[in-house]
Each structure stands twice: as C-alpha cells, then as structure tokens.
C-alpha positions as a Markdown table, in Angstrom:
| # | Residue | x | y | z |
|---|---|---|---|---|
| 1 | Unk | -0.1 | 0.0 | -0.1 |
| 2 | Unk | 1.2 | 3.4 | -1.1 |
| 3 | Unk | 2.2 | 6.0 | 1.8 |
| 4 | Unk | -0.3 | 8.4 | 2.7 |
| 5 | Unk | 0.9 | 11.7 | 2.7 |
| 6 | Unk | -0.1 | 12.4 | 6.3 |
| 7 | Unk | 2.2 | 9.6 | 7.7 |
| 8 | Unk | 5.5 | 10.8 | 5.9 |
| 9 | Unk | 8.5 | 9.9 | 8.5 |
| 10 | Unk | 12.0 | 10.7 | 8.8 |
| 11 | Unk | 13.0 | 8.0 | 6.3 |
| 12 | Unk | 11.5 | 9.6 | 3.3 |
| 13 | Unk | 13.3 | 13.2 | 3.5 |
| 14 | Unk | 12.7 | 14.5 | 0.0 |
| 15 | Unk | 8.7 | 14.0 | 0.6 |
| 16 | Unk | 9.0 | 15.6 | 3.9 |
| 17 | Unk | 10.5 | 18.6 | 2.2 |
| 18 | Unk | 8.1 | 18.8 | -0.4 |
| 19 | Unk | 5.2 | 18.6 | 2.5 |
| 20 | Unk | 7.3 | 20.9 | 5.6 |
| 21 | Unk | 10.0 | 22.9 | 3.5 |
| 22 | Unk | 13.6 | 22.7 | 4.1 |
| 23 | Unk | 13.4 | 24.3 | 7.6 |
| 24 | Unk | 11.8 | 21.4 | 9.0 |
| 25 | Unk | 14.4 | 18.8 | 8.3 |
| 26 | Unk | 17.5 | 17.7 | 10.3 |
| 27 | Unk | 21.0 | 18.2 | 8.8 |
| 28 | Unk | 20.9 | 14.5 | 8.4 |
| 29 | Unk | 17.7 | 14.5 | 6.2 |
| 30 | Unk | 18.8 | 17.5 | 4.3 |
| 31 | Unk | 22.1 | 15.6 | 3.5 |
| 32 | Unk | 20.3 | 12.3 | 2.7 |
| 33 | Unk | 18.2 | 14.6 | -0.3 |
| 34 | Unk | 21.6 | 15.5 | -1.5 |
| 35 | Unk | 23.2 | 11.9 | -1.5 |
| 36 | Unk | 19.9 | 10.6 | -3.1 |
| 37 | Unk | 20.6 | 6.8 | -2.9 |
| 38 | Unk | 22.4 | 4.4 | -0.5 |
| 39 | Unk | 24.0 | 1.1 | -0.5 |
| 40 | Unk | 22.2 | -2.4 | -0.3 |
| 41 | Unk | 23.1 | -2.3 | 3.5 |
| 42 | Unk | 22.5 | 1.2 | 4.6 |
| 43 | Unk | 20.3 | 4.0 | 3.1 |
| 44 | Unk | 21.2 | 7.7 | 2.3 |
| 45 | Unk | 20.2 | 8.8 | 5.9 |
| 46 | Unk | 22.7 | 6.4 | 7.4 |
| 47 | Unk | 25.7 | 7.6 | 4.9 |
| 48 | Unk | 24.7 | 11.2 | 5.9 |
| 49 | Unk | 25.0 | 10.5 | 9.5 |
| 50 | Unk | 28.3 | 9.1 | 8.8 |
| 51 | Unk | 29.3 | 12.2 | 7.2 |
| 52 | Unk | 28.2 | 14.4 | 10.1 |
| 53 | Unk | 29.8 | 12.0 | 12.6 |
| 54 | Unk | 33.2 | 11.5 | 10.7 |
| 55 | Unk | 36.1 | 10.7 | 12.8 |
| 56 | Unk | 39.4 | 12.2 | 11.6 |
| 57 | Unk | 41.3 | 9.5 | 13.8 |
| 58 | Unk | 39.4 | 6.6 | 11.8 |
| 59 | Unk | 38.6 | 8.0 | 8.7 |
| 60 | Unk | 41.0 | 7.2 | 5.9 |
| 61 | Unk | 43.3 | 6.2 | 8.5 |
| 62 | Unk | 44.4 | 10.1 | 8.8 |
| 63 | Unk | 44.5 | 12.1 | 12.0 |
| 64 | Unk | 43.7 | 15.7 | 12.5 |
| 65 | Unk | 46.6 | 17.6 | 12.4 |
| 66 | Unk | 48.5 | 18.7 | 15.6 |
| 67 | Unk | 47.3 | 22.0 | 16.9 |
| 68 | Unk | 43.7 | 21.5 | 15.3 |
| 69 | Unk | 41.3 | 21.6 | 18.0 |
| 70 | Unk | 38.1 | 19.3 | 17.5 |
| 71 | Unk | 35.1 | 21.2 | 16.0 |
| 72 | Unk | 31.5 | 20.9 | 16.9 |
| 73 | Unk | 29.8 | 18.1 | 14.7 |
| 74 | Unk | 27.3 | 19.9 | 12.2 |
| 75 | Unk | 27.3 | 20.7 | 8.5 |
| 76 | Unk | 30.6 | 22.6 | 8.5 |
| 77 | Unk | 32.3 | 19.2 | 8.8 |
| 78 | Unk | 31.7 | 19.4 | 4.7 |
| 79 | Unk | 34.5 | 22.3 | 5.0 |
| 80 | Unk | 36.9 | 20.1 | 6.8 |
| 81 | Unk | 36.7 | 16.8 | 4.7 |
| 82 | Unk | 38.4 | 16.6 | 1.2 |
| 83 | Unk | 37.1 | 14.5 | -2.0 |
| 84 | Unk | 39.4 | 11.4 | -0.6 |
| 85 | Unk | 37.9 | 11.9 | 3.0 |
| 86 | Unk | 34.4 | 11.5 | 1.9 |
| 87 | Unk | 35.4 | 8.9 | -0.7 |
| 88 | Unk | 36.6 | 6.6 | 2.1 |
| 89 | Unk | 33.3 | 6.4 | 3.6 |
| 90 | Unk | 31.5 | 3.1 | 2.1 |
| 91 | Unk | 28.8 | 4.2 | -0.5 |
| 92 | Unk | 30.2 | 7.6 | -0.8 |
| 93 | Unk | 31.5 | 7.4 | -4.6 |
| 94 | Unk | 33.3 | 10.5 | -6.4 |
| 95 | Unk | 30.0 | 11.9 | -7.7 |
| 96 | Unk | 28.4 | 12.3 | -4.4 |
| 97 | Unk | 31.7 | 13.5 | -3.0 |
| 98 | Unk | 31.9 | 16.1 | -5.5 |
| 99 | Unk | 28.3 | 16.9 | -5.0 |
| 100 | Unk | 28.7 | 17.3 | -1.5 |
| 101 | Unk | 31.9 | 19.6 | -1.7 |
| 102 | Unk | 30.1 | 21.8 | -4.4 |
| 103 | Unk | 27.3 | 22.3 | -1.7 |
| 104 | Unk | 30.0 | 23.4 | 0.6 |
| 105 | Unk | 31.4 | 25.9 | -1.8 |
| 106 | Unk | 28.3 | 27.5 | -2.6 |
| 107 | Unk | 27.5 | 27.8 | 1.0 |
| 108 | Unk | 30.7 | 29.8 | 1.4 |
| 109 | Unk | 30.2 | 32.1 | -1.7 |
| 110 | Unk | 26.4 | 32.9 | -0.4 |
| 111 | Unk | 28.1 | 33.7 | 2.9 |
| 112 | Unk | 30.4 | 36.1 | 1.6 |
| 113 | Unk | 28.0 | 37.5 | -0.7 |
| 114 | Unk | 25.7 | 38.8 | 1.8 |
| 115 | Unk | 28.6 | 40.2 | 3.4 |
| 116 | Unk | 30.1 | 41.9 | 0.6 |
| 117 | Unk | 27.5 | 45.0 | 1.1 |
| 118 | Unk | 28.4 | 45.9 | 4.6 |
| 119 | Unk | 32.2 | 45.2 | 3.9 |
| 120 | Unk | 34.3 | 48.0 | 5.1 |
| 121 | Unk | 38.2 | 48.5 | 5.3 |
| 122 | Unk | 37.9 | 50.8 | 8.3 |
| 123 | Unk | 36.1 | 48.2 | 10.1 |
| 124 | Unk | 38.0 | 45.1 | 11.4 |
| 125 | Unk | 34.8 | 43.7 | 12.5 |
| 126 | Unk | 33.2 | 43.7 | 8.8 |
| 127 | Unk | 36.5 | 42.7 | 7.2 |
| 128 | Unk | 36.8 | 39.5 | 9.8 |
| 129 | Unk | 33.0 | 38.7 | 9.0 |
| 130 | Unk | 33.7 | 38.8 | 5.1 |
| 131 | Unk | 36.6 | 36.4 | 5.4 |
| 132 | Unk | 35.6 | 34.3 | 8.4 |
| 133 | Unk | 33.6 | 31.5 | 6.6 |
| 134 | Unk | 36.8 | 31.2 | 4.0 |
| 135 | Unk | 39.3 | 30.8 | 6.6 |
| 136 | Unk | 38.0 | 29.3 | 9.7 |
| 137 | Unk | 37.8 | 25.9 | 8.4 |
| 138 | Unk | 41.5 | 25.8 | 7.2 |
| 139 | Unk | 43.8 | 23.2 | 8.9 |
| 140 | Unk | 46.7 | 25.0 | 7.8 |
| 141 | Unk | 47.6 | 28.5 | 8.1 |
| 142 | Unk | 46.9 | 30.8 | 5.1 |
| 143 | Unk | 48.1 | 34.1 | 4.6 |
| 144 | Unk | 46.1 | 36.5 | 2.5 |
| 145 | Unk | 47.0 | 40.1 | 1.6 |
| 146 | Unk | 44.6 | 42.6 | 0.2 |
| 147 | Unk | 45.5 | 45.5 | -1.9 |
| 148 | Unk | 43.6 | 48.8 | -1.3 |
| 149 | Unk | 43.7 | 52.2 | -3.1 |
| 150 | Unk | 43.8 | 55.7 | -1.8 |
| 151 | Unk | 40.3 | 55.6 | -0.5 |
| 152 | Unk | 40.4 | 52.0 | 0.8 |
| 153 | Unk | 38.5 | 50.5 | -2.2 |
| 154 | Unk | 39.3 | 47.3 | -2.8 |
| 155 | Unk | 41.6 | 46.1 | -5.7 |
| 156 | Unk | 42.4 | 42.5 | -5.2 |
| 157 | Unk | 43.3 | 40.0 | -2.7 |
| 158 | Unk | 46.0 | 37.3 | -3.1 |
| 159 | Unk | 47.3 | 34.1 | -1.0 |
| 160 | Unk | 50.4 | 35.0 | 0.1 |
| 161 | Unk | 51.4 | 31.8 | 2.0 |
| 162 | Unk | 49.9 | 28.2 | 3.1 |
| 163 | Unk | 52.0 | 26.8 | 5.9 |
| 164 | Unk | 51.5 | 24.5 | 8.4 |
| 165 | Unk | 49.2 | 24.2 | 11.3 |
| 166 | Unk | 50.8 | 26.6 | 13.3 |
| 167 | Unk | 52.8 | 28.9 | 11.2 |
| 168 | Unk | 52.9 | 30.4 | 7.5 |
| 169 | Unk | 56.4 | 32.2 | 6.1 |
| 170 | Unk | 55.5 | 35.5 | 4.5 |
| 171 | Unk | 58.2 | 37.3 | 3.1 |
| 172 | Unk | 57.8 | 41.1 | 3.1 |
| 173 | Unk | 59.4 | 41.4 | -0.2 |
| 174 | Unk | 56.5 | 39.6 | -1.7 |
| 175 | Unk | 54.0 | 41.8 | -0.1 |
| 176 | Unk | 55.3 | 45.0 | -1.7 |
| 177 | Unk | 56.1 | 43.5 | -4.9 |
| 178 | Unk | 52.5 | 42.8 | -5.2 |
| 179 | Unk | 51.5 | 45.9 | -3.9 |
| 180 | Unk | 53.5 | 48.2 | -6.2 |
| 181 | Unk | 52.5 | 45.9 | -9.0 |
| 182 | Unk | 49.0 | 46.6 | -8.4 |
| 183 | Unk | 49.5 | 50.4 | -7.6 |
| 184 | Unk | 47.9 | 50.0 | -4.3 |
| 185 | Unk | 48.5 | 52.5 | -1.8 |
| 186 | Unk | 47.2 | 50.6 | 1.4 |
| 187 | Unk | 47.0 | 47.0 | 2.4 |
| 188 | Unk | 45.7 | 44.8 | 4.8 |
| 189 | Unk | 47.0 | 41.3 | 6.1 |
| 190 | Unk | 44.9 | 38.4 | 7.4 |
| 191 | Unk | 45.8 | 34.9 | 8.5 |
| 192 | Unk | 44.1 | 32.1 | 10.3 |
| 193 | Unk | 44.7 | 30.2 | 13.3 |
| 194 | Unk | 43.6 | 26.5 | 12.7 |
| 195 | Unk | 43.5 | 26.0 | 16.8 |
| 196 | Unk | 40.6 | 28.5 | 16.5 |
| 197 | Unk | 42.1 | 30.8 | 18.8 |
| 198 | Unk | 43.0 | 34.2 | 17.5 |
| 199 | Unk | 45.4 | 35.4 | 19.9 |
| 200 | Unk | 48.6 | 36.7 | 17.9 |
| 201 | Unk | 51.8 | 35.0 | 18.4 |
| 202 | Unk | 55.0 | 36.7 | 18.8 |
| 203 | Unk | 55.7 | 36.1 | 15.2 |
| 204 | Unk | 52.7 | 37.7 | 14.3 |
| 205 | Unk | 53.2 | 40.9 | 16.1 |
| 206 | Unk | 57.0 | 41.4 | 14.7 |
| 207 | Unk | 55.7 | 40.7 | 11.2 |
| 208 | Unk | 53.2 | 43.4 | 11.6 |
| 209 | Unk | 55.4 | 46.1 | 12.9 |
| 210 | Unk | 58.0 | 44.8 | 10.3 |
| 211 | Unk | 55.7 | 45.4 | 7.3 |
| 212 | Unk | 54.2 | 48.5 | 8.7 |
| 213 | Unk | 57.6 | 50.3 | 9.1 |
| 214 | Unk | 58.8 | 49.4 | 5.5 |
| 215 | Unk | 55.2 | 50.6 | 4.2 |
| 216 | Unk | 55.5 | 53.7 | 5.8 |
| 217 | Unk | 58.9 | 54.2 | 4.0 |
| 218 | Unk | 57.5 | 53.0 | 0.9 |
| 219 | Unk | 54.2 | 55.1 | 1.0 |
| 220 | Unk | 52.2 | 51.8 | 1.0 |
| 221 | Unk | 50.4 | 51.7 | 4.6 |
| 222 | Unk | 49.3 | 48.6 | 6.3 |
| 223 | Unk | 45.8 | 49.5 | 7.5 |
| 224 | Unk | 45.6 | 46.3 | 9.7 |
| 225 | Unk | 46.4 | 42.6 | 10.5 |
| 226 | Unk | 43.7 | 40.2 | 11.6 |
| 227 | Unk | 44.0 | 37.1 | 12.9 |
| 228 | Unk | 41.1 | 34.7 | 12.2 |
| 229 | Unk | 40.0 | 32.2 | 14.9 |
| 230 | Unk | 36.8 | 29.9 | 14.9 |
| 231 | Unk | 33.9 | 32.5 | 14.8 |
| 232 | Unk | 36.3 | 35.0 | 16.4 |
| 233 | Unk | 39.1 | 37.3 | 15.6 |
| 234 | Unk | 41.6 | 39.7 | 16.6 |
| 235 | Unk | 42.8 | 43.1 | 14.8 |
| 236 | Unk | 46.2 | 44.2 | 15.7 |
| 237 | Unk | 45.3 | 47.9 | 15.1 |
| 238 | Unk | 42.7 | 47.4 | 17.7 |
| 239 | Unk | 45.3 | 46.0 | 19.8 |
| 240 | Unk | 47.5 | 49.1 | 19.5 |
| 241 | Unk | 50.5 | 47.0 | 17.6 |
| 242 | Unk | 50.4 | 49.7 | 14.7 |
| 243 | Unk | 49.2 | 53.3 | 15.2 |
| 244 | Unk | 46.0 | 54.8 | 13.8 |
C-alpha cells in the first residue's frame, strides 16, 4: 500500500521537504537528499549520519593535524572533509563527494556575498566577518594580502602563503612587490589560526611591525593585520600593535 501523505516519516526526507519545507528537516535529512541513494546495507540517511559524525582519527586512517582543535559536529564538517575523506566512506563515490563539496563551496560564497554589502576596510569586524567562512575551516595557516587604493577601495586579494597548522612564512618583499605591481597605496593582512584561538603570536606581532615600518617608507600603508579564529578574530590595530 502506498504511504499516505499524512504519514510521512523521517525515512522519506524528499517527501518531508515537499510537505514541510527545508527548515523542518534535520541536517541528516538535508544531506540524505543530496546523497540520494545509499547501498544495499545502508540508506542515504545512514550515509549522511556517517558524514556528520566523521572521525578524523578513524576515517581514511588520517589523524587531524597537530594543533587543530576538534570542531563541533554539524554541516560545517563538509568544509573539513576532502574528496578523499568523503570517498573513503563506504557508499560515497566520486559523484556524491563532488556534489557535497560543491554545496559546501556554494554555501561559503553565499555567505561572502551576503556580507559584501557591509564590507568596510575601516572596520575590522566587517573584514573579519567577510573572510571568516573562507578561512576558519582551514587546517593550515593561510595568509591573505588585501590590496586597496588611496580611498581604501578594494583592488584585489591574493594568498601570500600556505603553511603548517602552526605557522606560515611571509616574505615582506613579496608583500610590497604585489602592492607596487597593483599600484596599491594601502594594504591589509589576514591569516587564520587553525587552533581556533586568534591570539596573535610573537611572530605575528613582529611581522606586523616590520610590514608597517617598511610600508611607511614606501608609502604603502598597512591598514591592519587581522587574525581569524573560529568565529572570532583579533585586530592588531585595535590591539595597538600599529598606530591609527
């Protein structure tokens, strides 16, 4: 006998979506719709649950890099998992893995687009919010250089360096080579701390002071250096490391 529309249960997430809308669905049900099909042994919901409860110690035999704090489980795990991690889960092939990573990237870009209207390079909080989703999920330190014109209008940004879980190397010469090539008169630095704690290190502080001093000589001013944590940030200008 066919299921009555009034008796739709959690094993039918697609039908629940149509009847109640996406807000009524759990994270597991939303992922199950994307996965679509399971295996002979497990349904799509079971595979979705495996993704949401993925263990970096057990999955693919790969441990989380040193210094990376365990994150609360949820849909953000899609940022942390690579294609290889997903495909190591029995029942998740290349097509499903690509689909899931694509959704994660779309979510990230939507988040950035929503924040772009309020982005102001005189406001550390708005800059941190704009780059937060892009950077806080990374397991390695990424350093981003933002180049600005005289009126603090955005010109471009570039990834300067990708390092380890604890450090990324930045060469001041590369900073100003890119700034002068783009005819920027102002710049900002951002980098993430994969541990989730945005407290600047001694190296962060010394680099900031060095870039600021060189920039004043070259008339390419360092507006700020922002350290991104997990839903938190620290502005070294606000901390008084560089002057206003």
